[in-house]
N, C-alpha and C positions, 0 to 999 in steps of 0.2 A: 221329687221327694231325693236328696241330698244323701251324698255318698260319702260316707265315712274316708279320709285320709289320715294318714299317720304321718305327721310331720318328720320328715328327715334329720337328720344332727343330734338324736336323742340321744345323750351317752351315759344314762342310769344313773345322775344325778339331777334332783333338781334345784334350781337356785335362783328361780325371778317369782319375787313375789307378787303374790294377790294382792289384792288393795278391796277396802268395803267389806271385809269377811265378817265384821260385827252384825252388818244388817241383813244377813241372811244367815246367822246362828244357828237359826232353826233347821234350816236345807243341810249344815255340814253335821250337824249332829243326827239328825236321819240315817248318813251313811253309817254310821256306826254302831244302829241298831241295840243288841242286847251286850257287846264287846267292848263297851267303853270303859273301861280301868280310871280308876279312881286319880290315880299317880298320872294318870295323862295313857293315850293310844296314838299309833298313826299307823295308817292307811293309806294302800297305791292304790291309785282310781286311774280311770280314763276320763280326761276332760277335754270338753269340746271349747274352743276358742270361734265365739259369734260377734262379729263386725256388728253393732250398732249404731248406724249413722243415723238415725231418727233420734237419739239420744241428746235431750234439750241441755244437756249440762257440759257435753263432749260428743262433737260428730265424730270423732275415731275414738268414740269407746269401742271397746272390745270387753261381751261378757266372758266370764268364767262358768262353763256350764257341765252336768253331769246326768245325762239323761234331759229329763223336763226339770231339775232343780238348779238356779242360780247359785253359784258360791260365793262370787264378787268379781271384780274387773280388771284388767291390764292397770296399772298405775299408768297416769295420763302420759308421763313424757314416752314411757314403753309403747303405749297405744298406738302414740303415733307413728313411732319407727316401724311397726307389727302390721299395722293396719292396712297399709298398701297389697303387702300379700297376701293376707288374709283374705280380705275383701275380694281382691282378682279369683282366689281358690274358690270362694263358697260364689261368686258368678260364675263359674263355671258347673254348677251343682254338687263341689265337695264340700264334706264338714270339716274342717282343720281340726284335730285333736292330739293330745299328747298325753304322757303318761304325769300325772301329780301325786305328790303327797300330803297328806291331811292329817294335820295333826290337830287333837280334841282333848281336853280335861273337863269333867265338872266335880263341884261340890259345893256340900252344904252348910252354911253359917254355922252357928253355936245357938242359934234363936231357932234352930230347924225350919229356916223358911225354906222357899222354892228353890230348886239348886240351880247353883249357875254355870255357865258353862261358855269355855273360851275353846276358840279354834282355829286354826291357820293353813292356808293352801299353797305351796310349792310346786313352782312348772318346771318341767325339764325340756325346757326351752331353746333352743339354738339360736346363733342370731339371723336377723330375718332373710341375710342373702344364703343362710344355708339350711332355708327348712323345703326348699324345693329344689331337686335335682333338674339341671341346665338342657337334661333331652328325654326325648321320651325312650320308655323301652323298646326292646325289638317286636317288630309287628305282629311275627308267628308265637309258636307255643311257646314260655319261656318260664322258667320259676327263680324268683329271687333269695338268693342264697340267705339265711339269716344273717343280723349283724355279728362280726366277734372284733378279733383284735386285729390289728393292722399289719397287712402283708405288702411291702415293696416292692414295685414294677420296676423294670430291669430296662434299658434299651430306649425311653421314651425322648432322649435327644436326636433319636432316627428319624420321628415322627411329630415333630412341631407342628409341620401344616396340618395334621390331624387333630392336634389340641390348641392351636391359635384360635380357632374360632369360639371354642368353647372360654377360655379365660375371660374372668370377670376385674372389675375396676379394686375389688377388693383383695383382689389375690388367691384367691381360692374356691372352690365352688364342690357341690356335690354333682355326681353323674351317673348313670346306669352304665354299666361296662358289661359285654356277656366273657364269657371264659372256654375256651377250645383246645381239644386237645390236638399238641400236633408234635411232628419228627421232626427235628432240629439236625443236619446233618453237619458232622466237623470234619476235619481233615482227618480223621483216621475211624472217627466209628459213626455212631448216630446215635441222639437221645429222644425222649419223649418230655416233653414241656409242658407248660398251659400258655398259650396266645392271649393277650386281652387285646379286643377291639370296641370301640366305641364308635358308634354308629354305623358299623360293617366296615371299621377301618383301624386296621393294625396300630397299637400306639405303644407296644412292647410284649414282655412275655413275665413269667413267673423262674428263679432260678430252679433249678432241678430239684433241689432240697422242697421250696414251699410250693411246687408242682405238686408234687406228691402228697402234700396234705388235702389237695382239693381233687386232684385225678380220679379219686373213688367217685366223688359226688358228681362228678362231670358225666362219667361213664355210665353209673347208674341213670341220671334224666336221660343222656343219648340214648339208652335202649328205646325209649317212650318218643322219641324225633322231637324232646324238648332242649332246648337251647338253657345253658345256666348263667344266668344272671347275676351280679352283684354290685353295691354299693361301692363307690369308690371316691374320692375327693383330691381333685385336679390343682396344685398351688403351680403360681411363678407367674412368669409371662411370654413375650413370645421370642426370648432368647434362651430361657432356661426355663424347664418346667418339668414336674414329677406328678406319677399317678399315685396312690395309694389306697389300696383293697382295706375294707373293714368288713369283715366276713368270718364266718363259723367254719372251722377245717372239719372234714368228713368227719373224723372221729366224733366230734361235739355234737351231729345231727342228732334229733330225739328222730325215735320209731315214727313217732305221728309227720316229721315231714318228710320222711323217707315213701310214706306208704306202703300199701298190702306190696308185699313180696310177689312178683313175676314168676308164674310157672316154669319150671327147667324144661328146658328143648330137648326131644326124642335124641337119644346117644347118638344114632345116624345123620343126623342134623349137627350136632357140634362136633362130630369130627372134621366133617367138611366147612364149616362155617369159617370164611376168611377173615383174619385178624388184622382187620386194613384200617390203616390212621394215615389222614391225608400231608401228602409231602409239602410242609409247606420252608420254604428257606427262609430265614431271620430275617434277610435284608431285602425279602422280594417288596415291588412298589407300592403304594397305596394304591387301593383298588379305584375306581371312578363311584363317584355316587351314584345310585339307581336313581328310577324316577320317584317323584313323591307321590304317594296317592293321596287321596280327596281326604278330606275331615268325614270320619265315620258319622253311618246316619243314625246312631244309637250305641246305645249299649246293652247286654246282655248277661244276666245272672246267671252263676254255675256254682255247681256244686259238684262235691268230690263222687268219684265212680261209684263209693261204696255209699252212700246215698240213695234214698227212694228219689226218682228226678221228676223233677219238677213239670207241669205244663208246659207246652211252648210258650214264651212270652208272659209266663208267670213273674215278678216281682216280692219281694217281700215287701210286707204292708210294715211301719213303723213302730219299733218295738216288737216286732217279731223276731223269736228262740227257735234255734232248731231243737227237735224231741232229743230230749237227755240218753234217752237210748241207744240214738245214732252215733257213731264213730268220732271220736276227734278228728273235725278239718287237719289237713297237714298246716305247719307252722308256714306261714308265709303263703297259704293259698289265695292264689288272683278268685275273687268272686263277681268282679266286673269284667268285661274284655268288651272290645268295642265291635261294631258288626257295621257290615257294607251291602245295604240291600238296593 
C-alpha cells in the first residue's frame, strides 16, 4: 500500500498545466457533482502524480489522478523533468500528491442536444529539485509547523560547514529544520531566542522579535517532549549561504493543530516548577555527528490520542476514511512513523 506524500514547494497557486484533459472529460465532470455552474466552476482537489513507465507512447509518462479517476497527464517535456523524482518516491512506497485547481463549464446548444463539457486542470507543482527535502526529519517525536510566511534566519555565516553538505547545484533546496528555545547571553543581559538546527547541528538563530512569533508553539510542544520542526529553504554556495523558514506564526495555528488542552498542574507543583531553559552560547562549536541508525524495519500507522486506538499492527485499507464523529486530526499530523524491531 502506497503512503500519500505531499510534495514540498507548494505555494498556493497552480501554474503547471495538465495535458490530455479532453480524453478524461467524464472523470473531470464527475468531480463537480451537482455544483457545476453554467458560467463555469472551479474546485481545489488533491491530485496524485503516478509515473507510468509502461505507457506505449512515452516511457516517462506521468498520470494525474484523483482517487481512481485519471484527469490527464503531465506534458511530455515536463514529465521528462519530473519523472526521476516521482519514480524514486513511488519505488520507496510513497504516493506523490499536490493541490490541483480544476475548472469546468457545461452548456447545451440551441437544438437541446446533449450538454457539452469542457474542463482543465492545473497543478501547484514546484521545480523538480524542490519537491523533496534533502534531509530526514528528527528521529524522535516531532511536529511539523504548518507552512506560512518567510522568516529569515541570522548567523548562518558562522555555520557554513553544517550547511555545505546540503547545498545543491541548483543553488537552493528544501530541508527539515528543528527549532529550540535557548537563552543568549550578552555583555549586559540575556535574552531568549529560537535556535535553528539542521540534522542536530546549529545553523543560526532568529531575531528576538521573530523568536517571539514562534516560542509559544515551541513551548507548547515541549510540554509533551515533542520537538518543533519546520520547512526551510537553504540557498547559496560553500562561501555564502542563507536559511529562510516558511512557517506559520504561533497566533496563526488552528486549535486542531494544537490538540487538546493539557490539564493544569496542582498549585503546589506550579509553585516549585523550575523555569529551566538550556544555556547555549551563540558561538558554541558545532556538535559532532552522532551514530547513524540502521534503516527502519517498517512503518506504523499512528492516530491522534483522542481517537479510538486501532489494534496493534493495523493499517488502513485503500479508501478508508475516519468516522465523521471523531475529532479532526491536528493539522500536519504524522500518520506514519518508522519502527525498528
